C-alpha positions in Angstrom: -23.4 -3.2 -31.5 -21.8 -4.8 -28.2 -23.5 -7.5 -25.5 -21.9 -7.0 -22.2 -22.9 -10.0 -19.8 -21.9 -10.2 -16.3 -22.3 -13.6 -14.8 -22.4 -14.0 -11.0 -22.8 -16.6 -8.7 -24.3 -15.2 -5.6 -24.3 -17.1 -2.1 -27.8 -18.9 -1.9 -28.7 -16.7 1.7 -28.4 -13.3 0.4 -29.9 -14.3 -2.9 -33.4 -12.7 -2.6 -32.0 -9.5 -0.9 -29.2 -9.3 -4.2 -31.8 -10.1 -6.7 -34.1 -7.0 -5.2 -30.8 -4.7 -5.4 -30.0 -5.5 -8.5 -33.3 -4.9 -9.8 -34.1 -1.7 -7.8 -30.8 0.1 -7.6 -27.7 -1.4 -9.4 -29.3 -1.6 -12.8 -31.0 1.3 -12.8 -27.9 2.8 -12.1 -26.4 1.3 -15.1 -28.9 2.4 -17.2 -28.8 5.9 -15.9 -25.4 6.5 -17.2 -27.2 6.4 -20.6 -24.5 3.8 -22.1 -26.8 1.1 -23.0 -30.0 0.7 -24.7 -31.2 -2.2 -22.9 -30.5 -4.9 -19.6 -32.1 -8.2 -18.8 -31.5 -10.2 -15.9 -31.6 -13.8 -16.2 -31.5 -16.9 -13.9 -28.9 -19.5 -14.9 -30.3 -23.2 -14.9 -27.8 -26.2 -14.7 -25.6 -24.3 -12.1 -23.6 -26.2 -9.3 -25.7 -27.1 -6.4 -25.5 -24.6 -3.5 -25.5 -21.9 -6.2 -27.9 -19.3 -7.6 -26.2 -17.9 -10.6 -27.6 -15.2 -12.7 -26.6 -13.3 -16.2 -27.2 -9.5 -16.3 -27.2 -8.5 -20.2 -26.7 -5.0 -21.1 -26.9 -3.7 -24.9 -24.4 -1.0 -26.2 -24.9 0.4 -29.3 -20.9 0.5 -30.0 -17.4 0.6 -28.8 -16.6 4.0 -28.2 -19.6 4.1 -25.4 -19.1 0.4 -24.5 -14.9 2.0 -23.4 -16.9 5.4 -22.2 -18.8 3.7 -19.8 -15.7 1.5 -18.8 -13.7 3.9 -18.1 -15.8 6.5 -16.1 -18.5 4.4 -14.7 -17.8 1.0 -14.2 -15.5 0.9 -11.8 -17.3 3.0 -8.9 -20.8 0.7 -10.0 -18.4 -2.5 -9.5 -17.0 -1.3 -6.1 -20.2 0.0 -4.6 -21.7 -3.9 -5.7 -18.5 -5.5 -4.3 -18.7 -3.4 -1.2 -21.9 -5.0 -0.1 -21.5 -8.3 -1.2 -17.8 -8.9 -0.2 -17.0 -12.5 -0.2 -20.8 -13.8 -0.9 -20.2 -13.7 -4.7 -18.4 -14.5 -7.9 -18.3 -12.8 -11.1 -16.9 -12.4 -14.5 -17.7 -10.3 -17.3 -17.9 -11.0 -21.2 -18.1 -8.6 -23.7 -19.7 -9.9 -27.4 -19.8 -8.2 -30.7 -23.3 -8.5 -32.5 -22.4 -9.9 -35.8 -26.3 -10.0 -36.7 -29.6 -10.1 -35.1 -32.4 -12.2 -36.3 -36.1 -10.8 -35.4 -39.3 -12.7 -37.2 
């Protein structure tokens, strides 16, 4: 499995709008690609003063599906985000291979 993590620092003045848009538009659009099994959004604690930072995690079943998402869906979805919040955010993406899961 592949864990796709997007970390976003957003301008505090628009953070509520951004969070609402992520919940109602962007994350549902990403999930509608059927490339991911689940997703979650988390607030990162301990950020620099004046910053609001979130982590959005998507769980993908395999590398082939992740590559397909990156090629066919990510450019347009990232463009929508960038156009809506131009100059008001910084983002970086991380891809992790899940080695093992531990559940109770």
